Short mmCIF file of the C-alpha atoms (twelve columns), coordinates in Angstrom:
data_MODEL
# 
_entry.id   MODEL 
# 
loop_
_atom_site.group_PDB 
_atom_site.id 
_atom_site.type_symbol 
_atom_site.label_atom_id 
_atom_site.label_alt_id 
_atom_site.label_comp_id 
_atom_site.label_asym_id 
_atom_site.label_seq_id 
_atom_site.Cartn_x 
_atom_site.Cartn_y 
_atom_site.Cartn_z 
_atom_site.pdbx_PDB_model_num 
ATOM 1   C CA . MET A 1   92.742  140.966 224.966 1 
ATOM 2   C CA . PHE A 2   95.505  141.606 222.437 1 
ATOM 3   C CA . VAL A 3   97.281  144.959 222.312 1 
ATOM 4   C CA . LEU A 4   98.406  145.767 218.775 1 
ATOM 5   C CA . SER A 5   100.942 148.345 219.890 1 
ATOM 6   C CA . GLN A 6   103.939 146.660 221.560 1 
ATOM 7   C CA . SER A 7   106.934 148.066 223.394 1 
ATOM 8   C CA . ASP A 8   110.137 148.628 221.413 1 
ATOM 9   C CA . SER A 9   112.060 146.035 223.424 1 
ATOM 10  C CA . TYR A 10  111.744 143.242 225.981 1 
ATOM 11  C CA . SER A 11  113.921 141.503 228.552 1 
ATOM 12  C CA . TRP A 12  114.856 137.828 228.168 1 
ATOM 13  C CA . PRO A 13  117.292 135.603 230.099 1 
ATOM 14  C CA . VAL A 14  120.548 134.472 228.510 1 
ATOM 15  C CA . THR A 15  122.543 131.577 229.939 1 
ATOM 16  C CA . VAL A 16  126.119 130.941 228.851 1 
ATOM 17  C CA . GLU A 17  127.772 127.616 229.663 1 
ATOM 18  C CA . PHE A 18  131.518 128.054 230.047 1 
ATOM 19  C CA . PRO A 19  133.805 125.008 230.052 1 
ATOM 20  C CA . ILE A 20  135.745 124.585 233.297 1 
ATOM 21  C CA . ASP A 21  138.243 122.066 234.632 1 
ATOM 22  C CA . GLY A 22  137.261 118.429 234.842 1 
ATOM 23  C CA . GLY A 23  135.125 118.370 231.713 1 
ATOM 24  C CA . ARG A 24  132.339 120.330 233.376 1 
ATOM 25  C CA . PHE A 25  130.499 123.531 232.564 1 
ATOM 26  C CA . GLU A 26  129.678 126.577 234.664 1 
ATOM 27  C CA . LYS A 27  126.440 128.394 233.872 1 
ATOM 28  C CA . GLN A 28  126.356 132.174 234.061 1 
ATOM 29  C CA . SER A 29  123.259 134.216 233.279 1 
ATOM 30  C CA . PHE A 30  122.145 137.753 232.580 1 
ATOM 31  C CA . ASP A 31  119.013 139.419 231.258 1 
ATOM 32  C CA . ALA A 32  119.290 140.741 227.714 1 
ATOM 33  C CA . GLU A 33  117.194 143.592 226.393 1 
ATOM 34  C CA . PHE A 34  116.126 142.630 222.878 1 
ATOM 35  C CA . ARG A 35  114.841 144.988 220.203 1 
ATOM 36  C CA . ARG A 36  111.335 143.978 219.103 1 
ATOM 37  C CA . LEU A 37  111.550 143.536 215.340 1 
ATOM 38  C CA . PRO A 38  108.715 143.371 212.809 1 
ATOM 39  C CA . GLN A 39  107.828 139.916 211.514 1 
ATOM 40  C CA . THR A 40  109.144 140.774 208.046 1 
ATOM 41  C CA . ARG A 41  112.618 141.465 209.482 1 
ATOM 42  C CA . ILE A 42  112.503 138.298 211.581 1 
ATOM 43  C CA . ARG A 43  111.791 136.300 208.394 1 
ATOM 44  C CA . GLU A 44  114.701 138.036 206.638 1 
ATOM 45  C CA . ILE A 45  117.003 137.232 209.553 1 
ATOM 46  C CA . TRP A 46  115.878 133.605 209.561 1 
ATOM 47  C CA . ASP A 47  116.647 133.331 205.835 1 
ATOM 48  C CA . LEU A 48  120.076 134.917 206.381 1 
ATOM 49  C CA . ILE A 49  120.812 132.480 209.220 1 
ATOM 50  C CA . GLN A 50  119.772 129.512 207.070 1 
ATOM 51  C CA . SER A 51  121.970 130.659 204.169 1 
ATOM 52  C CA . GLY A 52  124.945 131.363 206.450 1 
ATOM 53  C CA . ASP A 53  124.964 135.038 205.491 1 
ATOM 54  C CA . LEU A 54  124.526 136.451 209.011 1 
ATOM 55  C CA . THR A 55  127.021 135.995 211.824 1 
ATOM 56  C CA . ASP A 56  126.108 135.748 215.495 1 
ATOM 57  C CA . ASP A 57  127.887 139.056 216.123 1 
ATOM 58  C CA . GLU A 58  125.906 140.797 213.370 1 
ATOM 59  C CA . LEU A 59  122.619 139.510 214.737 1 
ATOM 60  C CA . CYS A 60  123.567 140.486 218.290 1 
ATOM 61  C CA . ASN A 61  124.435 143.983 217.110 1 
ATOM 62  C CA . GLU A 62  120.952 144.299 215.635 1 
ATOM 63  C CA . VAL A 63  118.876 142.850 218.472 1 
ATOM 64  C CA . LEU A 64  120.835 143.366 221.715 1 
ATOM 65  C CA . THR A 65  120.015 146.846 223.041 1 
ATOM 66  C CA . GLY A 66  120.786 146.535 226.752 1 
ATOM 67  C CA . TRP A 67  121.168 144.201 229.703 1 
ATOM 68  C CA . ALA A 68  120.982 143.673 233.429 1 
ATOM 69  C CA . GLY A 69  123.044 141.362 235.593 1 
ATOM 70  C CA . ILE A 70  126.481 141.741 234.014 1 
ATOM 71  C CA . GLN A 71  129.281 142.510 236.443 1 
ATOM 72  C CA . ASP A 72  132.969 143.258 236.231 1 
ATOM 73  C CA . ALA A 73  135.669 141.262 238.056 1 
ATOM 74  C CA . LYS A 74  135.188 143.413 241.174 1 
ATOM 75  C CA . GLY A 75  131.434 142.753 241.342 1 
ATOM 76  C CA . GLY A 76  130.351 146.141 240.020 1 
ATOM 77  C CA . ASP A 77  127.553 146.408 237.485 1 
ATOM 78  C CA . VAL A 78  128.660 146.904 233.891 1 
ATOM 79  C CA . PRO A 79  126.362 149.462 232.267 1 
ATOM 80  C CA . TYR A 80  125.333 148.886 228.678 1 
ATOM 81  C CA . SER A 81  127.281 150.790 226.023 1 
ATOM 82  C CA . GLU A 82  128.408 149.991 222.505 1 
ATOM 83  C CA . LYS A 83  131.971 149.433 223.787 1 
ATOM 84  C CA . ALA A 84  130.742 147.139 226.572 1 
ATOM 85  C CA . LYS A 85  128.617 145.235 224.032 1 
ATOM 86  C CA . THR A 86  131.688 144.759 221.818 1 
ATOM 87  C CA . ASP A 87  133.634 143.502 224.844 1 
ATOM 88  C CA . LEU A 88  130.811 141.140 225.827 1 
ATOM 89  C CA . LEU A 89  130.467 139.693 222.330 1 
ATOM 90  C CA . ASN A 90  134.227 139.123 222.224 1 
ATOM 91  C CA . VAL A 91  133.913 136.600 225.084 1 
ATOM 92  C CA . PRO A 92  133.791 133.118 223.524 1 
ATOM 93  C CA . LEU A 93  130.330 131.469 223.533 1 
ATOM 94  C CA . VAL A 94  128.442 134.644 224.496 1 
ATOM 95  C CA . ALA A 95  127.241 135.735 221.051 1 
ATOM 96  C CA . ALA A 96  125.964 132.228 220.305 1 
ATOM 97  C CA . ALA A 97  124.121 132.150 223.650 1 
ATOM 98  C CA . VAL A 98  122.542 135.558 222.965 1 
ATOM 99  C CA . VAL A 99  121.376 134.412 219.508 1 
ATOM 100 C CA . SER A 100 120.027 131.174 220.951 1 
ATOM 101 C CA . SER A 101 118.088 133.064 223.625 1 
ATOM 102 C CA . TRP A 102 116.703 135.541 221.101 1 
ATOM 103 C CA . LEU A 103 115.528 132.720 218.843 1 
ATOM 104 C CA . ASP A 104 114.102 130.934 221.884 1 
ATOM 105 C CA . SER A 105 112.166 134.069 222.822 1 
ATOM 106 C CA . LEU A 106 110.500 133.993 219.404 1 
ATOM 107 C CA . SER A 107 109.609 130.306 219.454 1 
ATOM 108 C CA . LYS A 108 108.407 129.700 223.036 1 
ATOM 109 C CA . GLY A 109 104.740 130.179 222.191 1 
ATOM 110 C CA . LYS A 110 104.932 127.729 219.305 1 
ATOM 111 C CA . ARG A 111 106.379 124.991 221.530 1 
ATOM 112 C CA . LYS A 112 103.765 125.439 224.248 1 
ATOM 113 C CA . ASN A 113 100.783 125.094 221.892 1 
# 
């Protein structure tokens, strides 16, 4: 059965690989809440990505609407807010990882078939 009406958002894992000493990487993950966009907007975004007219930060600001699993240095949960999102996207490699995960969430079904 297919349900035509979908929720406004969905949760999807994001993994960021941070470079560390010794030429290695440390993986850190959180669950992003992504806005569910209509197919027409997804096509527009894809065209903007291909033409270089959309930055990772701009795309993240459109699709990232929440999260779970992000903590501060003391181990406390960081609640989602626009300020916290700005802070998160200012961390190198995070915006690219969020975009990659969002794109991955849209293409998983195609790869499995």
